[in-house]
C-alpha positions as CSV (number, residue, x, y, z in Angstrom):
1,M,190.6,53.0,-97.9
2,P,190.3,55.7,-100.7
3,K,193.1,57.4,-102.8
4,A,194.4,60.4,-101.6
5,L,193.4,63.5,-104.0
6,S,195.5,66.3,-104.5
7,E,194.9,69.9,-104.1
8,Q,193.5,70.2,-107.6
9,E,191.1,67.2,-107.8
10,T,189.7,67.8,-104.0
11,E,188.5,71.4,-105.3
12,A,187.2,70.9,-108.1
13,F,185.0,68.4,-106.3
14,R,184.2,70.5,-104.0
15,A,183.1,72.7,-106.4
16,R,180.7,70.3,-108.2
17,L,179.3,69.8,-105.2
18,C,178.4,73.1,-104.4
19,E,177.0,73.7,-107.9
20,A,174.9,70.2,-107.4
21,A,173.9,71.9,-103.8
22,A,172.8,75.4,-105.1
23,K,170.6,73.6,-108.0
24,I,168.7,71.3,-105.6
25,Y,168.5,74.3,-103.4
26,V,166.4,76.6,-105.5
27,E,164.5,73.8,-107.7
28,E,163.4,71.7,-104.7
29,G,163.7,73.9,-101.5
30,P,166.6,73.9,-98.7
31,A,165.0,70.1,-97.3
32,A,165.9,68.3,-100.5
33,V,169.5,69.3,-99.9
34,T,170.7,66.0,-98.3
35,M,174.5,64.4,-98.4
36,R,172.7,61.2,-99.7
37,R,171.0,63.0,-102.0
38,L,174.1,65.1,-103.3
39,A,176.3,61.7,-102.9
40,G,173.3,60.4,-105.9
41,E,173.8,63.8,-107.9
42,L,177.5,63.1,-108.1
43,G,177.1,59.2,-108.1
44,V,179.8,58.5,-105.6
45,G,179.3,56.8,-102.4
46,T,176.9,58.0,-99.2
47,M,179.7,59.1,-96.8
48,T,181.9,61.3,-99.9
49,P,180.8,64.8,-99.1
50,Y,181.3,64.4,-95.9
51,R,185.2,63.9,-96.4
52,Y,184.8,67.7,-97.8
53,F,182.0,69.2,-95.5
54,D,180.8,68.4,-92.1
55,N,177.2,68.7,-92.9
56,K,174.5,70.3,-95.5
57,E,174.6,73.9,-93.7
58,E,178.3,74.1,-94.5
59,I,177.9,73.6,-97.7
60,I,175.2,76.2,-98.3
61,T,177.7,78.7,-96.6
62,A,180.3,77.4,-99.0
63,V,178.2,77.6,-101.9
64,R,177.6,81.7,-101.0
65,T,181.1,82.0,-100.1
66,R,182.4,80.8,-103.2
67,G,180.0,82.9,-105.2
68,L,180.2,86.1,-103.7
69,N,184.2,85.7,-104.4
70,R,183.5,84.7,-108.1
71,F,181.0,87.5,-108.5
72,S,183.1,90.1,-106.6
73,E,185.9,89.4,-109.0
74,A,184.0,89.2,-112.0
75,L,183.3,92.9,-111.4
76,E,186.3,93.7,-109.8
77,R,187.9,93.0,-113.5
78,A,185.0,94.5,-115.2
79,L,185.6,98.0,-113.3
80,D,189.4,97.4,-114.1
81,S,188.4,98.1,-117.8
82,P,189.1,100.9,-119.6
83,G,187.3,104.2,-120.2
84,D,185.5,106.9,-117.9
85,G,183.3,105.9,-115.3
86,R,180.0,105.8,-117.4
87,T,181.6,102.8,-119.5
88,R,183.8,101.2,-116.6
89,S,180.3,101.2,-114.9
90,R,177.9,99.4,-117.6
91,A,181.3,96.6,-117.9
92,V,180.5,96.1,-114.5
93,R,177.0,95.6,-115.3
94,D,177.1,93.5,-118.2
95,A,179.9,91.2,-116.1
96,Y,177.1,91.6,-113.3
97,I,174.1,89.7,-115.6
98,A,176.7,87.5,-117.3
99,F,177.4,85.9,-113.7
100,A,173.5,86.0,-113.1
101,R,173.1,84.3,-116.3
102,E,176.4,81.6,-116.5
103,N,175.7,81.1,-112.3
104,T,172.1,81.2,-112.3
105,A,171.3,78.2,-109.1
106,T,174.1,79.6,-106.9
107,Y,172.9,83.6,-108.1
108,R,169.8,82.8,-107.0
109,L,171.0,81.1,-103.5
110,M,173.4,84.4,-102.4
111,F,170.6,86.7,-102.9
112,E,167.0,85.3,-102.6
113,Y,167.7,83.2,-99.4
114,P,168.0,83.7,-95.9
115,E,171.8,83.8,-94.8
116,T,172.9,81.4,-92.7
117,R,176.0,81.2,-91.0
118,R,176.6,84.6,-91.0
119,D,179.3,84.2,-88.3
120,D,181.4,82.0,-90.9
121,P,184.7,84.0,-90.8
122,A,184.9,83.4,-94.8
123,Y,181.1,84.2,-96.1
124,R,182.0,87.1,-93.8
125,Q,184.9,88.4,-95.6
126,A,183.6,87.2,-99.2
127,H,179.9,89.2,-98.3
128,D,182.2,92.2,-96.8
129,R,183.9,91.7,-100.4
130,M,180.8,92.1,-102.2
131,W,179.6,95.1,-100.7
132,A,182.5,96.8,-101.3
133,T,182.2,96.6,-105.1
134,I,178.3,97.9,-105.1
135,A,180.3,101.3,-104.7
136,A,182.9,101.1,-106.3
137,H,181.8,101.7,-110.3
138,V,179.8,104.3,-108.6
139,N,183.1,105.9,-106.8
140,V,185.0,106.3,-110.0
141,M,182.3,108.2,-111.3
142,I,181.7,110.9,-108.2
143,A,186.0,111.0,-108.4
144,E,185.4,112.2,-112.3
145,G,182.2,114.4,-110.7
146,T,180.2,112.8,-113.2
147,V,177.8,112.2,-109.8
148,A,177.8,113.8,-106.7
149,A,176.1,111.4,-104.3
150,D,176.4,108.8,-101.4
151,A,178.0,105.8,-103.4
152,A,177.1,103.4,-100.8
153,I,173.2,104.6,-101.3
154,L,173.8,105.1,-105.1
155,G,175.7,102.2,-105.7
156,H,172.5,100.4,-103.7
157,Q,170.1,102.1,-106.1
158,I,172.0,100.8,-108.9
159,W,172.2,97.6,-107.7
160,A,168.6,97.1,-107.0
161,A,167.0,98.0,-110.2
162,L,169.9,96.0,-111.4
163,H,168.8,93.0,-109.3
164,G,165.5,93.4,-110.4
165,A,165.9,93.6,-114.2
166,V,168.1,90.4,-113.6
167,M,165.2,88.3,-111.7
168,L,162.6,89.3,-114.0
169,E,164.7,88.1,-116.8
170,I,165.6,84.5,-115.4
171,A,161.5,84.2,-114.6
172,G,160.7,85.1,-118.0
173,M,159.1,88.4,-117.5
174,L,160.4,90.9,-118.9
175,P,158.5,92.9,-122.0
176,E,159.2,91.6,-125.4
177,G,162.6,93.3,-126.8
178,Y,163.6,93.7,-123.7
179,D,166.5,91.7,-122.0
180,A,168.1,92.8,-118.2
181,A,170.7,95.1,-120.0
182,S,167.9,96.8,-121.9
183,L,165.6,97.2,-119.1
184,H,168.5,98.4,-117.0
185,T,170.1,100.8,-119.0
186,R,166.8,102.8,-119.2
187,T,166.3,103.0,-115.5
188,V,169.7,103.8,-114.5
189,S,170.1,106.9,-117.2
190,A,167.0,108.2,-115.0
191,V,169.1,107.3,-111.5
192,F,172.3,109.4,-113.0
193,D,170.4,112.3,-114.1
194,A,169.4,112.9,-110.9
195,A,172.6,112.4,-109.3
196,K,174.4,115.2,-111.5
197,P,176.5,117.1,-109.8
198,V,174.6,120.8,-109.6
199,R,176.3,123.2,-111.3
């Protein structure tokens, strides 16, 4: 009979399982993610993953849910940094890029592939939290009077530009001398100028 794991040990194994699943999913495709393959990747018995998840769909949903929550936490911490709205918006951008660089497989799985199990309550909550972070730094600038715009739309414009820059960086397709942050700075400056209040 397997020994009972502590809550911390259980969480650590679930995290390892999710990381392995994300890596296999984006590198080899959905069909490559099997419970047997995951067990082999982690060097455990074939049935061990079933102690933590019922099937691979549940694992992929967990990868997305965990990723969205960790992503949101990083952006929320950045928004809480000192400074004016533009400074805090740059901090959010830097946290976004850092997350994508440090968790590339999870980031890609979160945003590159079709969603499954959208009705999962934990996933839905994490998804809604993430959407809220997209507009939060824009709301700060609206409150300051720096920009005058629909926070959700402007937030999505900024996000689209940032996601594009990040994906180009991941693919190694940015122009020489640019990274995601420097490219996004040029793009978002134009977006902010267009959203300035009319005096």
